C-alpha positions in Angstrom: 138.6 66.8 3.5 137.9 69.8 1.5 135.0 72.2 2.3 132.1 72.2 -0.1 132.0 75.1 -2.5 135.7 76.1 -2.0 137.0 74.3 -5.1 134.5 76.3 -7.2 135.9 79.5 -5.6 139.5 78.7 -6.7 138.7 77.1 -10.0 139.9 78.8 -13.2 137.6 79.5 -16.1 136.5 76.5 -18.0 135.4 72.9 -17.3 137.6 70.8 -15.0 137.8 67.4 -16.8 141.2 65.8 -16.5 142.8 64.3 -13.4 145.5 66.9 -13.5 143.0 69.7 -13.6 141.0 68.3 -10.8 144.2 67.7 -8.7 145.2 71.3 -9.3 141.9 72.7 -8.0 141.8 70.3 -5.1 145.3 71.2 -4.0 144.8 74.9 -4.6 141.6 74.9 -2.5 143.2 73.0 0.4 146.3 75.2 0.4 144.3 78.4 0.4 141.8 77.3 3.0 144.6 76.2 5.4 144.1 72.4 5.1 147.8 72.4 4.2 149.8 74.7 6.4 152.6 77.0 5.3 155.9 75.1 4.7 154.1 71.8 4.9 155.6 68.8 3.0 153.4 67.7 0.1 154.1 64.0 -0.5 153.0 62.7 -3.9 152.3 59.2 -2.6 150.0 60.3 0.2 148.2 62.8 -2.1 147.7 60.1 -4.7 146.1 57.8 -2.1 144.0 60.6 -0.6 142.7 62.0 -3.9 142.5 58.8 -5.9 144.4 60.3 -8.8 147.5 59.0 -10.6 150.9 60.0 -9.3 151.7 61.6 -12.6 148.6 63.8 -12.4 149.4 64.8 -8.8 153.1 65.6 -9.7 152.0 67.7 -12.7 149.5 69.6 -10.5 152.1 70.4 -7.9 154.4 71.6 -10.7 151.7 73.9 -12.0 151.0 75.4 -8.6 154.7 76.3 -8.3 154.0 78.8 -11.1 151.1 80.2 -9.1 153.4 80.7 -6.0 151.4 78.3 -3.8 153.9 75.5 -3.9 157.7 75.3 -3.8 159.8 72.6 -5.5 162.7 71.7 -3.2 165.6 70.1 -5.1 165.8 66.4 -4.4 163.2 66.7 -1.6 159.9 67.0 -3.5 157.3 69.7 -2.9 156.1 71.8 0.0 153.6 74.7 0.4 155.2 78.2 0.3 155.9 80.0 3.5 153.5 82.6 4.8 155.6 85.7 5.7 155.0 89.2 6.9 156.9 90.6 3.9 155.0 88.5 1.4 151.6 89.6 2.9 152.5 93.3 2.6 153.8 92.7 -1.0 150.6 90.8 -1.9 148.5 93.6 -0.5 150.4 96.4 -2.3 150.2 94.5 -5.6 146.5 93.6 -5.2 145.6 97.3 -4.4 147.4 98.4 -7.5 146.0 95.9 -9.9 142.4 95.7 -8.5 142.1 99.5 -8.4 142.8 99.7 -12.1 140.2 96.9 -12.8 137.6 98.6 -10.6 138.2 102.0 -12.2 137.8 100.5 -15.7 134.7 98.7 -14.7 133.1 101.9 -13.3 133.9 103.5 -16.7 132.7 100.7 -18.8 130.1 98.8 -16.7 126.5 98.5 -18.0 123.2 97.6 -16.3 124.0 93.9 -16.3 127.3 94.7 -14.4 125.3 96.7 -11.8 122.9 93.8 -11.4 125.7 91.4 -10.8 127.1 93.6 -8.1 123.7 94.0 -6.4 122.9 90.3 -6.6 126.3 89.3 -5.3 126.0 91.7 -2.3 122.5 90.4 -1.6 123.9 86.9 -1.4 126.8 88.0 0.8 124.6 90.0 3.2 122.4 86.9 3.6 125.3 84.8 4.7 126.5 84.4 8.3 128.9 87.2 9.1 131.6 85.2 10.9 133.0 81.8 9.7 133.5 80.8 13.3 129.7 80.9 13.8 128.9 78.2 11.2 130.0 74.6 10.8 133.1 73.9 8.8 131.0 71.9 6.3 128.9 75.0 5.5 131.7 77.6 5.2 132.3 77.0 1.5 129.1 78.9 0.6 130.2 82.0 2.6 133.6 82.0 0.9 132.0 81.7 -2.5 129.7 84.6 -1.8 132.6 86.8 -0.7 134.5 85.8 -3.9 131.5 86.5 -6.1 131.1 90.0 -4.7 134.7 91.1 -5.3 134.7 89.5 -8.7 131.5 91.3 -9.7 133.0 94.7 -8.8 135.7 94.3 -11.5 133.9 92.1 -14.0 133.3 94.9 -16.5 137.0 95.9 -16.8 137.1 94.1 -20.2 140.6 92.6 -19.7 141.2 88.9 -19.2 144.7 89.6 -18.1 143.6 92.0 -15.3 140.9 89.5 -14.2 143.5 86.7 -14.2 146.0 88.6 -12.1 143.3 89.9 -9.7 142.1 86.3 -9.2 145.6 85.1 -8.4 146.3 87.9 -6.0 142.8 87.3 -4.4 143.7 83.7 -3.7 147.0 84.5 -2.1 145.3 87.1 0.1 142.6 84.7 1.1 145.2 82.2 2.3 146.4 84.7 4.8 142.9 85.7 5.8 142.0 82.1 6.6 145.1 81.8 8.7 144.1 84.9 10.6 140.5 83.8 11.1 141.7 80.7 13.0 143.7 82.8 15.4 141.8 86.0 15.9 138.1 85.2 16.2 137.3 88.1 18.6 139.1 90.7 16.5 137.2 89.4 13.5 133.8 89.8 15.3 134.6 93.5 16.2 134.9 94.4 12.5 131.8 95.2 10.5 133.0 93.8 7.1 129.5 93.8 5.6 129.3 97.6 6.2 132.7 98.0 4.4 131.3 95.9 1.4 128.1 97.9 1.3 130.0 101.3 1.2 132.2 99.9 -1.5 129.2 98.8 -3.5 127.4 102.1 -3.2 130.4 104.1 -4.3 130.9 101.8 -7.3 127.2 102.0 -8.4 127.4 105.8 -8.0 130.2 105.7 -10.5 132.5 107.4 -8.0 135.8 105.8 -9.0 137.9 108.0 -6.6 135.9 107.1 -3.6 135.4 103.5 -4.6 139.2 102.9 -5.1 139.9 104.6 -1.8 137.4 102.4 0.0 138.9 99.3 -1.7 142.4 100.2 -0.6 141.3 100.8 2.9 139.3 97.5 2.9 142.4 95.5 1.9 144.9 97.3 4.2 142.6 97.0 7.2 142.6 93.2 6.8 146.3 93.1 6.3 147.0 95.3 9.4 144.7 93.1 11.5 146.4 90.0 10.4 149.9 91.4 11.2 148.7 92.7 14.6 146.8 89.6 15.8 148.2 86.6 14.0 151.9 87.5 13.6 152.8 84.2 15.4 151.5 82.3 12.4 153.8 84.1 10.0 157.4 83.5 9.2 159.8 86.4 9.2 161.5 86.9 5.8 165.0 88.3 5.3 163.8 91.4 3.4 162.3 94.4 5.0 159.0 95.6 3.5 159.2 98.9 1.7 156.2 100.3 3.6 155.1 99.0 7.0 151.6 97.7 6.8 150.3 100.0 9.6 151.8 103.0 7.9 150.2 102.0 4.6 146.8 101.6 6.2 147.1 105.0 8.0 147.9 106.5 4.6 144.7 105.1 3.2 142.8 106.6 6.1 144.4 110.0 5.5 143.6 109.8 1.8 140.0 108.7 2.5 139.6 111.7 4.9 141.0 114.0 2.2 138.5 112.7 -0.4 135.6 113.2 2.0 136.8 116.8 2.9 137.2 117.6 -0.8 133.6 116.5 -1.5 132.3 118.4 1.4 134.1 121.5 0.2 132.7 121.1 -3.3 129.2 120.7 -2.0 129.5 123.9 0.0 130.9 125.8 -2.9 127.8 124.8 -5.0 
C-alpha cells in the first residue's frame, strides 16, 4: 500500500486522469519509497490485480518508467526495478549537484518577492514536520516527504527553465530512492544529523542572494547524505563493474574544503573593509 502524499510528491506537472498516468505515478512512488526493492521483478499480472488497472495501462506505465531509469526491461523476462549501486549513487549526486547548482544560481539572480515567500513558507512547513521518519507512523510519512520536496523545489523555482526543473525533479527522485533505502538501515546515524539546520542555512544564504555560499551549502548537503549512505548502508547497494570517477568521501571532503575557503574569503573581505 502506498503512503499518503507520496504520489503527489512524484507526480509530473498536470492532471493525472488516465489509467496509464495513474499507474505511472503509483509505480514511481512505490519504487522510490522502497515498496519495490532494487532488482525486484515487476509482474504485470500482479500489478494489474493490485492496482485495478488494465494490463495494457500497467505495461505502458512500466515502459515509460524505463525511460526515467527506474525500471529495466529484461528481454523475454518482463520488467524489474533498476539496481541500486554505489557507482550509480555517486553519479546521481555529481549530476544533481551540477544541474541543481545552476538552477539555484539562476533563481537567486531572477527570483522575486513571490519566490522568496515560497521558500520561507516551504521551510516553515518543513520545520513544523517531525524531524525523523522513524518517529512517525508509516501512514503519516507522506506529509514529511512532501514538505521536504516542496522546500527543495521552492529554492530553484525561479530559474525560469522548464528543462532545468524537469531534470532536477528526475534527479531528486533518484536521490530520494537511495535516501529511503538508507533511512531503513541507519536510524541512529540519521538522528545524529541536524538536517533542519542544514536546510535553514541553505535558505538564509539563498534569501541573502549569496549564490556562492548557497551553492556551496547545497553541494555539501547533497554529498553529506551520499557519504552517509555509502558508509552506513553499503550492504543494501550492489557493486557495479565501473569504478566511480571520484570517491564519495573525497568529493564530500572537497565540498568541506571549498566551504571553508568561502568562509575564510568572506572573513578576509570583512576585515579589509
